[in-house]
C-alpha positions as CSV (number, residue, x, y, z in Angstrom):
1,X,11.0,0.4,90.1
2,X,12.7,-0.9,93.2
3,X,11.0,-1.0,96.6
4,X,13.8,1.0,98.2
5,X,12.7,4.6,98.9
6,X,14.6,7.4,97.2
7,X,16.0,5.3,94.5
8,X,17.5,7.5,91.8
9,X,15.9,7.2,88.4
10,X,17.8,6.9,85.2
11,X,17.4,10.7,84.8
12,X,18.7,11.9,88.1
13,X,15.5,12.5,90.0
14,X,14.8,10.8,93.3
15,X,11.3,9.7,94.2
16,X,9.4,7.5,96.5
17,X,6.4,7.3,94.1
18,X,7.8,7.8,90.6
19,X,7.2,10.5,88.0
20,X,4.0,9.0,86.5
21,X,2.3,9.1,89.9
22,X,3.6,12.6,90.6
23,X,2.3,13.6,87.2
24,X,-1.1,12.2,87.8
25,X,-1.3,13.7,91.2
26,X,-0.2,17.1,90.0
27,X,-2.4,17.0,86.9
28,X,-5.5,16.1,88.9
29,X,-4.9,18.8,91.5
30,X,-4.1,21.3,88.8
31,X,-7.3,20.3,86.9
32,X,-9.3,20.8,90.1
33,X,-7.9,24.3,90.5
34,X,-8.6,25.1,86.9
35,X,-12.1,23.6,87.2
36,X,-12.8,26.0,90.2
37,X,-11.8,28.9,88.0
38,X,-14.2,27.8,85.3
39,X,-16.9,27.1,87.8
40,X,-16.6,30.7,89.2
41,X,-16.7,32.3,85.7
42,X,-19.2,30.0,84.0
43,X,-20.4,26.8,85.7
44,X,-22.0,25.7,82.3
45,X,-18.6,24.9,80.9
46,X,-18.0,22.1,83.5
47,X,-21.6,21.0,83.6
48,X,-22.6,21.2,79.9
49,X,-19.8,21.9,77.5
50,X,-17.3,19.3,78.6
51,X,-19.8,16.4,78.7
52,X,-21.4,17.6,75.4
53,X,-18.0,17.4,73.7
54,X,-18.2,13.6,74.3
55,X,-21.9,13.4,73.4
56,X,-22.8,12.9,77.1
57,X,-25.7,14.3,79.0
58,X,-25.1,17.5,81.0
59,X,-24.2,16.9,84.6
60,X,-21.7,18.5,87.0
61,X,-20.2,15.2,88.2
62,X,-19.6,13.9,84.7
63,X,-18.0,17.1,83.6
64,X,-15.8,17.3,86.6
65,X,-14.7,13.7,86.2
66,X,-13.8,14.2,82.6
67,X,-11.9,17.4,83.4
68,X,-9.9,15.7,86.2
69,X,-9.0,12.8,83.9
70,X,-7.8,15.2,81.2
71,X,-5.6,16.9,83.8
72,X,-4.2,13.6,85.0
73,X,-3.3,12.6,81.5
74,X,-1.7,15.9,80.8
75,X,0.2,15.6,84.1
76,X,1.7,12.3,83.0
77,X,2.8,14.0,79.7
78,X,4.4,16.8,81.7
79,X,6.1,14.3,84.0
80,X,7.5,12.4,81.0
81,X,8.8,15.6,79.4
82,X,10.3,16.9,82.6
83,X,12.2,13.7,83.4
84,X,13.8,13.3,80.0
85,X,17.6,13.8,80.1
86,X,17.6,16.8,77.8
87,X,14.9,18.8,79.6
88,X,16.1,17.9,83.1
89,X,19.7,18.8,82.1
90,X,18.5,22.2,80.9
91,X,16.5,22.7,84.2
92,X,19.6,21.7,86.2
93,X,22.1,23.8,84.2
94,X,23.7,26.5,86.4
95,X,22.7,29.7,84.5
96,X,24.9,32.7,84.4
97,X,22.0,34.9,85.6
98,X,22.0,35.3,89.3
99,X,18.2,35.3,89.6
100,X,17.8,32.0,87.8
101,X,20.8,30.5,89.5
102,X,19.3,31.2,92.9
103,X,15.9,29.9,91.9
104,X,16.8,26.3,92.2
105,X,15.5,23.3,90.2
106,X,12.1,23.1,92.0
107,X,11.2,26.7,91.1
108,X,12.4,26.0,87.5
109,X,10.0,23.0,87.3
110,X,7.2,25.3,88.5
111,X,8.2,27.7,85.6
112,X,8.2,24.7,83.3
113,X,4.6,24.0,84.5
114,X,3.7,27.6,83.7
115,X,5.1,27.1,80.1
116,X,3.3,23.8,79.8
117,X,0.0,25.3,80.8
118,X,0.4,28.0,78.2
119,X,1.3,25.4,75.6
120,X,-1.7,23.3,76.4
121,X,-3.9,26.4,76.1
122,X,-2.4,27.3,72.8
123,X,-2.8,23.8,71.4
124,X,-6.0,22.3,72.8
125,X,-8.7,25.0,73.3
126,X,-7.3,27.4,70.7
127,X,-6.5,25.0,67.8
128,X,-7.8,21.5,68.4
129,X,-11.2,22.1,70.2
130,X,-12.5,24.5,67.5
131,X,-11.6,22.1,64.8
132,X,-13.5,19.2,66.4
133,X,-16.2,21.0,68.4
134,X,-18.8,21.3,65.7
135,X,-18.7,17.8,64.2
136,X,-18.0,15.9,67.4
137,X,-19.4,17.9,70.3
138,X,-22.4,19.6,68.9
139,X,-23.6,23.1,69.7
140,X,-22.7,23.2,73.4
141,X,-19.1,22.2,72.8
142,X,-18.7,24.7,70.0
143,X,-19.5,27.5,72.5
144,X,-16.5,26.5,74.7
145,X,-14.5,29.7,75.2
146,X,-11.1,28.5,73.9
147,X,-9.5,31.9,73.6
148,X,-11.3,33.6,76.5
149,X,-9.3,35.2,79.3
150,X,-10.6,32.7,81.9
151,X,-9.4,29.8,79.7
152,X,-6.0,31.3,79.5
153,X,-5.9,32.0,83.3
154,X,-7.2,28.5,84.0
155,X,-4.6,26.7,81.9
156,X,-1.8,28.8,83.4
157,X,-3.1,28.0,86.9
158,X,-3.2,24.3,85.9
159,X,0.4,24.4,84.8
160,X,1.6,26.3,87.9
161,X,-0.2,23.9,90.3
162,X,1.0,20.9,88.2
163,X,4.6,22.1,88.4
164,X,4.4,22.9,92.1
165,X,2.9,19.5,93.0
166,X,5.3,17.7,90.8
167,X,8.3,19.5,92.3
168,X,7.1,18.9,95.8
169,X,6.4,15.3,95.2
170,X,9.7,14.6,93.4
171,X,13.0,15.1,95.2
172,X,14.7,17.4,92.7
173,X,17.7,18.2,94.8
174,X,20.4,20.4,93.3
175,X,23.4,18.4,92.4
176,X,25.9,18.5,89.6
177,X,24.3,17.0,86.4
178,X,25.7,16.7,82.9
179,X,24.2,19.6,81.0
180,X,23.1,19.0,77.5
181,X,24.2,22.5,76.6
182,X,27.8,22.2,77.7
183,X,30.4,20.5,75.7
């Protein structure tokens, strides 16, 4: 990456910091927001269940740290997906629907964050965590509420915050882009 600010990336997004940093930042802030939701509903999830999944002693700081790192990693995954030519082309395509057309690319990235949060919820706590909770994390991790309403709300909040921070951090100005859907 060049030292010049606002250098356009290969995929048509300008940034002063780069998509990996925007992903880490958005993921960490999104995970903190999600953690607050968990903390309000059941503080034991952050203090006991998350560290127990890794075989660690219960402690609020350890659980919070692991949760923030998870969010940062998922933020990088989101940034990678969003900045790929196909996905970015779809987000930049001028839709025929007036409501979507007026939304702009930044709001579409927030919507992509929402979809990403739903996807993460459907894959990790609903499918993966129950499969590994018993053998790896013991009794406390198996009690993690994967399909509970607060988990769904927390993951959606994570995705929306991630998308918002990513869109605010990256300069996703509206300009003509080659659409992968047009021939």
